[in-house]
N, C-alpha and C positions, 0 to 999 in steps of 0.2 A: 275173643267174638264181641264182649260187651264193648270195648272200644270202638272196633269197627261198627258197630250197628249205632253205636251214640254218633260218631261222627258223620256216617251216613243221615242219620235222622236229623240231624241239626242240617247238616247243607238241605235237607230238601226244606225244611223251613224256613231256611235262610231264601231259599229259591221263591218261597210262596209269600214271601211278607214282602219282598222285592217286588215280586206279581201284583201282591195288592197294594203296596204306594203308589208304584207305576199308573194303576187302574184307577183310583182316586184322584190321583194329578190330571189324570186324561180328561176327566168328566168336571174335576170345579170350579172351571171357568166357566162352563155353561149352566151351572145350577143358578135358578133363580129365587129358590124359597130359601130364604134365611135360615130356618130350620133345618131343612136340608145339609145346607152348606156347612153348619155347626157339626151335625154330627157325622158328615163326613170327615170335616179335619181332625174332630175328636178320633175318630175310628184312626184316622192315617198317625197322630199321634202316639195312640195306643201299638200300631205296629212297630212304630220308630224305637219305644219304650221296649218291647220284646226284641225288637234287632238289635239293639244295644247289650240287654242282656245274653243272647245269643252269641253275639260276637265275642264276649268275652268268655263263652263256654267253649268254642270253637278254638280261642286260643290257646288254652287249655293244653289242645290236642295239637295245635303247630299247625291250624288248619284256615285258611282263608274263605271258606262258605264257597256257595254255589250261586253264579247267575241262574235268572229263568232261562227257561230254554225260547232261544230266539224266533223259531217258529211259532211257540204259544205266545209268545208276547207279540208277536207281528202281527198274528191270527185276531188276538184281542184290540189292538190296537185298530186294525182295519175295522174289526166287526163296531168298535167304539164310535169310528168316525162316520161310518155310513149312516148308521142310527142316528147319530145325532143329526146329520145333513136331513136326513128323510124327517126327522121329528125330533127339533130340539124341545126336549121337555124334561121337566124334573120326572116325570111317570117314565120316560123312556130311561133317564138316568138309574133310576130305581129297579128297573127291570134287570138292566145290565149289570149292577150291583149285585144284585139278588143272583142270577146266574154265575157273576164272579165266586162269590161266597160258597155256594153250593158246588160249584167246581173244587172249592179251594177244601170246602170240610170233607169232599169225597176223597181227592190225593193225600190228605192229611191222616185221615183216620185209615186209609191204605197203607201208608207209611209206617203209621204206629203199628199196625199188624205185622207187617213184612218185617221190620226191626224190633223185635220184641225183646232181644238182649240190650237194650240201650239202656244207661242207665238212669234211674228214677226223676234226677234233676229234667233230663231232655225231655222223657216223657210228659212231664208237668208240665215246662215251656209247650211242648206240643199239644195238650190238653186244653193249656191257655189260649191257644192262639187258635183252636178249633171254636171254642167258646166265642171268643172273638168275632170271629166271622159268623157263627152262628146267629149273634145275636146282631150283628148290621143286618144280615137277611130279614131278620124278625122286622127290625125296625125301619127297612125299606117297605114293608106292606102299607103302611098309611100314604105313602106318596105314588104307588104304582096305579 
């Protein structure tokens, strides 16, 4: 049970990190404020560091991880594109990123509760990812 829950939790984190990196990539070209650009780029780097750590954990279990749900990824891209076409501003980007972070925090907490038997290292990684998302949402407030 521990191994099964650990793999499932790591897979969900993998998909979440990929979704987060993709979302940041979708908006970076539209950012005009340099502080916002640096903040998003730094957060992307942190996501990528966690992804590397997670991939090494997944490799222990001979698992390749998980891609984000194609429907969710497509809907996110469409929402981002439409909102930015209607209002290409840093406030719109901050709003989109806040929504994404909140959805990520909600999902990750759900999986953390669902896969209670996961090992402590995987739970710790999940909690660090949750904190990263929570902090980004807080940092976005000054740009709303």
